[in-house]
C-alpha positions in Angstrom: 111.7 -4.7 -15.1 109.0 -5.2 -12.5 106.0 -7.2 -13.5 102.8 -6.2 -11.7 100.1 -8.0 -13.7 100.6 -11.3 -15.5 97.5 -13.3 -16.4 99.4 -16.2 -18.0 96.3 -17.8 -19.5 95.4 -14.7 -21.5 98.8 -13.2 -22.3 100.2 -13.8 -25.8 103.6 -15.5 -26.1 106.6 -13.5 -27.0 109.4 -11.3 -25.7 109.5 -7.6 -25.0 111.9 -5.3 -26.9 112.7 -1.9 -25.4 115.3 0.8 -25.9 115.2 3.0 -22.7 117.2 6.1 -23.5 117.5 8.1 -20.2 118.4 5.3 -17.8 122.0 4.9 -16.4 122.5 1.9 -18.7 120.5 3.0 -21.7 120.4 0.8 -24.8 118.5 -2.0 -26.5 117.1 -4.8 -24.2 115.0 -7.9 -24.6 113.0 -9.2 -21.6 111.0 -12.3 -21.1 107.5 -12.1 -19.6 108.8 -12.5 -16.1 110.7 -9.3 -16.4 114.1 -11.0 -16.8 116.7 -9.6 -19.2 117.5 -12.1 -21.9 119.6 -9.7 -23.9 121.4 -6.6 -22.7 122.8 -4.4 -25.6 123.8 -1.4 -23.5 127.1 -0.1 -24.8 127.4 -2.6 -27.5 127.0 0.1 -30.2 128.6 2.9 -28.3 127.1 5.6 -26.2 124.6 7.1 -28.6 120.8 7.0 -28.2 119.0 3.9 -29.4 115.4 3.9 -30.7 113.0 1.4 -32.4 114.8 -1.8 -31.4 112.9 -4.8 -32.9 113.2 -7.8 -35.1 112.8 -7.1 -38.8 113.0 -9.0 -42.1 115.9 -8.0 -44.3 116.6 -9.8 -47.6 114.2 -12.6 -46.5 116.0 -13.2 -43.2 115.0 -12.3 -39.7 117.4 -9.6 -38.4 117.3 -6.8 -35.8 116.6 -3.2 -36.7 117.2 0.0 -34.7 118.1 3.6 -35.0 121.3 5.1 -33.4 122.3 8.7 -33.1 122.0 11.9 -31.1 118.9 13.8 -30.2 118.1 17.4 -29.3 115.0 19.6 -29.4 112.7 16.7 -30.1 114.4 15.2 -33.1 117.5 13.2 -34.0 120.5 12.9 -36.3 121.8 9.4 -36.9 121.3 6.2 -38.9 119.0 3.3 -39.1 120.9 0.0 -38.8 120.2 -3.6 -39.6 122.1 -6.2 -37.4 122.7 -9.9 -37.6 122.2 -12.4 -34.7 125.7 -11.6 -33.4 124.6 -7.9 -33.1 127.0 -6.9 -35.9 125.9 -4.1 -38.3 125.3 -5.6 -41.8 123.5 -2.5 -43.2 123.6 1.2 -42.4 120.9 3.2 -44.2 121.1 6.8 -45.2 121.1 9.5 -42.5 117.8 10.0 -40.8 115.8 11.1 -37.7 114.6 8.6 -35.1 110.8 9.0 -35.3 110.4 6.3 -38.0 112.3 3.3 -39.2 110.5 0.3 -40.6 111.4 -2.3 -43.2 108.2 -3.8 -44.5 106.4 -5.3 -47.5 103.3 -3.8 -49.0 101.4 -4.0 -52.2 102.4 -1.3 -54.7 100.2 0.3 -57.3 101.0 -2.6 -59.7 99.7 -5.2 -57.3 103.2 -6.5 -56.4 104.9 -6.8 -53.1 108.1 -4.9 -52.5 110.5 -4.2 -49.6 110.7 -0.7 -48.5 112.5 1.1 -45.6 110.6 4.1 -44.3 112.7 6.8 -42.7 112.0 10.2 -41.2 114.2 13.2 -41.8 114.1 16.6 -40.0 115.7 19.4 -41.9 115.9 23.0 -40.6 115.4 25.5 -43.5 115.1 29.3 -43.9 111.5 30.4 -44.2 109.5 33.6 -44.0 108.0 33.6 -40.5 107.2 37.3 -40.2 103.5 36.6 -39.9 104.3 34.5 -36.8 106.2 37.2 -35.1 109.7 36.0 -35.8 112.0 38.9 -36.5 115.1 38.0 -38.4 117.1 39.2 -41.4 114.8 39.8 -44.3 112.0 38.3 -42.2 113.6 34.9 -42.8 113.3 32.7 -39.8 114.0 29.0 -39.4 111.5 26.2 -39.6 111.9 22.4 -39.5 110.8 20.7 -42.8 109.8 17.2 -41.9 110.4 14.6 -44.6 109.7 10.9 -44.9 111.5 8.8 -47.4 110.7 5.4 -48.8 114.1 3.8 -49.6 115.2 0.6 -51.2 116.8 -1.1 -48.1 119.5 -2.8 -50.2 120.5 -0.1 -52.7 119.6 3.0 -50.7 117.7 4.3 -53.7 115.1 6.9 -52.7 111.8 5.6 -54.1 109.6 8.4 -52.6 110.3 11.7 -50.8 107.7 13.8 -49.1 108.1 17.2 -47.5 105.7 18.7 -44.9 106.5 22.3 -46.1 105.5 21.4 -49.7 102.0 20.2 -48.6 101.0 21.4 -45.1 100.6 25.1 -44.3 102.3 26.5 -41.2 98.9 27.6 -39.8 97.8 24.0 -39.3 100.1 23.8 -36.3 98.9 24.1 -32.7 102.5 25.0 -31.6 103.7 28.5 -32.1 107.4 29.6 -32.3 108.5 29.7 -28.6 111.4 28.8 -26.3 113.9 26.4 -27.8 111.9 26.3 -31.0 111.4 30.0 -31.5 112.5 30.0 -35.1 115.3 32.6 -34.7 118.2 30.3 -35.7 119.0 27.0 -37.2 119.5 25.5 -33.8 116.1 26.8 -32.6 114.1 26.1 -35.8 110.3 26.1 -35.3 109.1 22.4 -35.3 105.7 23.2 -36.6 104.8 19.7 -37.8 106.7 17.1 -35.9 106.3 14.0 -37.9 106.3 10.9 -35.6 105.1 7.9 -37.6 104.7 6.8 -41.2 103.0 3.6 -42.4 102.6 2.3 -46.0 99.2 1.2 -47.1 98.4 -1.5 -49.7 98.2 0.2 -53.0 101.1 2.5 -52.3 99.7 5.4 -50.2 101.0 6.4 -46.8 99.7 7.4 -43.4 101.6 10.2 -41.8 101.1 11.3 -38.2 101.9 14.8 -37.1 102.1 15.5 -33.4 102.0 19.3 -33.6 99.0 19.5 -35.9 97.3 16.6 -34.1 96.5 15.2 -37.6 96.8 11.9 -39.5 97.3 12.5 -43.2 96.7 10.1 -46.0 99.4 10.8 -48.6 99.2 9.8 -52.3 102.1 7.5 -53.2 101.9 8.9 -56.7 102.4 12.6 -56.2 102.5 13.3 -52.5 99.2 15.2 -52.3 97.0 14.9 -49.2 94.0 12.7 -49.9 92.4 13.4 -46.5 93.0 14.7 -43.0 91.9 13.0 -39.8 91.8 15.3 -36.8 93.4 18.7 -36.3 92.0 22.0 -37.4 90.9 20.9 -40.9 89.7 17.3 -40.4 87.8 15.8 -43.3 86.1 13.4 -40.9 83.4 13.9 -38.3 84.3 12.3 -35.0 81.5 10.3 -33.3 82.0 10.9 -29.6 85.7 10.8 -29.2 88.9 12.7 -30.1 92.7 12.4 -30.0 95.5 14.9 -29.5 99.3 14.9 -30.1 99.1 11.2 -31.2 101.9 8.8 -31.9 102.4 5.5 -33.8 99.5 5.5 -36.3 99.2 2.1 -38.0 96.6 0.5 -40.4 94.9 -2.5 -38.8 92.5 -3.7 -41.5 90.6 -2.6 -44.6 91.8 -0.2 -47.3 88.7 0.4 -49.3 85.8 2.5 -48.0 86.3 1.1 -44.4 89.7 1.5 -42.8 90.7 0.7 -39.2 93.7 2.4 -37.6 95.5 1.9 -34.3 97.2 4.8 -32.6 98.6 5.9 -29.3 96.6 9.0 -28.1 98.8 11.1 -25.9 96.2 13.8 -25.2 99.2 15.8 -24.1 101.9 18.0 -25.6 104.9 19.1 -23.7 104.5 22.7 -25.1 100.8 22.8 -24.0 98.7 21.8 -21.0 97.4 18.2 -20.8 93.9 17.8 -22.3 93.1 14.3 -21.0 94.5 10.9 -20.2 96.7 8.9 -22.7 95.3 5.7 -24.1 95.7 3.2 -27.0 92.8 3.5 -29.5 91.4 1.5 -32.4 89.5 3.8 -34.8 87.3 2.9 -37.8 87.0 5.3 -40.7 84.2 5.3 -43.2 85.9 7.0 -46.1 82.6 7.3 -48.0 80.7 9.1 -45.3 83.7 10.8 -43.8 82.9 9.6 -40.3 85.3 8.2 -37.6 84.2 6.1 -34.7 86.0 4.7 -31.7 86.1 0.9 -31.8 88.2 0.2 -28.6 90.2 2.2 -26.0 92.9 0.8 -23.8 93.6 2.7 -20.6 96.7 2.9 -18.5 96.7 1.2 -15.1 98.4 4.4 -13.8 95.7 6.7 -15.0 94.7 7.6 -11.5 97.9 9.7 -11.2 96.9 11.9 -14.1 98.1 12.0 -17.7 100.9 9.5 -17.8 102.5 9.9 -21.3 103.7 13.4 -22.4 106.0 12.0 -25.1 106.3 8.8 -27.2 104.1 5.8 -27.0 103.1 2.8 -29.3 100.4 0.3 -29.9 100.8 -3.1 -31.5 98.1 -5.7 -32.2 99.5 -9.2 -31.5 98.4 -12.8 -31.1 95.1 -13.7 -29.5 93.7 -10.4 -30.7 95.5 -8.6 -27.8 97.0 -5.1 -27.9 100.5 -4.4 -26.6 101.1 -0.8 -25.5 104.3 1.0 -24.7 103.5 4.1 -22.7 106.4 6.3 -23.9 107.6 8.7 -21.2 105.6 6.7 -18.6 108.1 3.9 -18.3 105.7 0.9 -18.5 104.3 -1.6 -21.0 100.8 -3.2 -20.9 98.9 -5.9 -22.7 95.1 -6.0 -23.1 92.6 -8.5 -24.5 90.4 -7.6 -27.4 87.6 -6.6 -25.0 90.0 -4.2 -23.2 90.9 -6.3 -20.1 94.4 -5.6 -18.7 96.3 -8.9 -18.6 99.9 -7.8 -18.3 101.7 -4.8 -16.9 105.4 -4.2 -16.2 107.4 -1.1 -15.3 111.0 -0.4 -16.2 111.2 3.0 -14.4 109.2 4.6 -11.7 106.2 6.7 -12.7 107.3 10.3 -13.2 110.9 9.3 -13.6 113.0 10.3 -16.7 113.1 6.7 -17.9 111.3 6.1 -21.2 111.3 4.0 -24.3 110.0 5.8 -27.4 108.3 2.6 -28.6 108.0 -0.9 -27.2 107.4 -4.2 -29.1 106.4 -7.7 -28.3 107.4 -10.4 -30.8 109.3 -13.6 -31.3 112.9 -13.8 -30.4 115.4 -16.0 -32.3 118.3 -15.1 -30.1 121.4 -13.0 -30.2 124.7 -14.7 -29.7 126.6 -11.5 -28.9 
């Protein structure tokens, strides 16, 4: 990894966790802030794709979490894994897609903290797509039903299961059946929704990000109904002088009452459409009472002069010192910015425009792996 900016007096301490998946030696890596590899996990778990490599807390101990499997047509088939400090698998969760895997604690509706693993699942199903021009037997085409599941990470018991098809109409999508997702067969099922992040809110509700509807949904943790939409064709919020498109990694930052702050990675780009702007990290404040959304902070890429840098993936993480750490997805770099937006760290693990990418990137403590 090549470090191009490193303001040591302003950069937060920590190590960088990446899982590049299209490099010659793809796999999970940990780097120090000088760009030196301190852990190389390439090949240690076989040849399958790795995503979401990061420390996690499992049964009150710091472990390592990641997803391993195969990917095609924008989604995956594999398993979320928990590993010990010798990089040995100690827990394999139920089969899932790679877009979300988090083990976290949150307040439930009873006011108690509980551990929950959040998993994404993509399931192609038969569906009437005749109104979308998909001719097939009995007008039944194929569409991807995106689920997220809240699972007890010890027992695998499914606590909550949500389906996009049960709650989000097909016409909310900006992506029509086409090309490799034309809806004609199970292998080319139309990915109308494309769930790419899930976060649990205090109180038991969830935030779901859909790339192909360019919408963030607040989902009731009681019955799965949609409480509100942010963005997309049917937004419940009025945007004050900004927008986002094809976003990733939507996370709550603070609040939970009438004022809620969110962090997200705004791609402003979709590989099935033309770029609409430049990618960036954003902090957004929602006034739930007045249904208004305002931009609090925007973090730009140092490579923005070359055009839109991030057609796929991307993440934003608020860390120590009030800084923001950003992974730029398909633009193979990471950056760190102060609370006022100043760039204090930048490093690249692949040339701009190359096929190297890491779906997400994390900066955190590192207790060491003895493998």
